[in-house]
N, C-alpha and C positions, 0 to 999 in steps of 0.2 A: 306603587308598583312600577310606574314608568321610570322613576329615578333609578331603581335597581337594574332595569333592563339597559338603560343608557350606560350605567357604570360597568355592567358586565360586558357590553359591546366595546367600550373604551379600553378595558383591561385586555380583551381579546385582540383588539387591533394593535395595542402596544406590544403584546407578546409576539404576535406574528411579525411585526416590524423589527423587533429585537432579534428574533431568530434569523431573519433575512440579512440583517447587518452583520451578525456574528459569523454566519456561514459564507459570506461573500468572499470569493477567491482574491488573493493578492498577487503581487509580482512573483513571490517565491512559489506559489501554487502554479502560476503560469509556466515558470521554468521547469518545474517537475512534470507538468503536463506535456510540455514540448519534448522532454526526454522520453516519456512513455509513449507518445504518439509517433514520433519520428525516430529514426536510427541516428541520433545525434548525441553529442556530449557538450552541454552548456559550459561556458567558461566563466560565467559570473552568475550572481544570484537572480538577475532579471532576464537572463539569456539574451544579452545584447550581441553576443558572438558565440559561435559554436563550431565544433569540428564534425565533419563526416568522414567516413573512411571509404575510399574508392580504391579497392585492391590493397596494395601496401602503402598507399599514399593517404595522408591526412589533408583534407581540404578545409580551409578556414572560411566561414561565411560570417559576415558582419551585418548588423542592422544599418541600412542606408537611410531609411526614414521610417518614422512610425509615431504612434501616439498610444498613450495609456490613459484611460479615463476611469479613475476609481470612484464611480458614482456611489450614491448612498446604498442602494440595494443591488446594483449590477456593475460588474467590471467589464470594460470594453477595451480590446487591444487591436490595433492595426499596425502590423510590422511588415517591412520588406527587407529581406536578407539577400545579399549578393556576395559572390566571390570577386575580389578585385582583379585577379589575374585571369580568370576564365568566366565570362558572363553567362555561360551555359548552365551554371549552377545558380539556382535562385529559388526562393520561397517567399511568397507574399500571402499573408493571411489576415483575415478579420475574425476575431473570436469574441464571444460574450460569455461571462461567467455569472452564474446565479445559483444560490443555495449549494455551493460547493462543487457544482458541475461546470465544466468549460465545454462549449460547443463551437464548432466551426461554422461560421456564417458564409464565408467566401474563402477559397483557397486556389492559389496558382503555384504549382510546384514543378520543378524540373530537375532531374538527376539527384533527387533526395528520396530515400526509401522510407516508407511508412512501416510501422510494426503491424 
């Protein structure tokens, strides 16, 4: 009886771990999330640069420094975006992704609109 209980527990753990790995967000999910969360248009698949509209003008923000950690079960991103011509436009954020959801852990934003 104990052998079946351990086998059932092992199968359950493997199933839960597999689901967590499969549903972990990736860089493309992060770029889609950025476009949905902020009023921006990403210029590449990992959102290393994007445009925002300020009136009739398009402002380019680029990633100045950042990190992407694609852990086994959880994705972590820390990015800092700046405009090279006007430093008053910036976005710095730390996010975590787990089971298909991306949540903001820390955010510093200036002159960028959220949806």
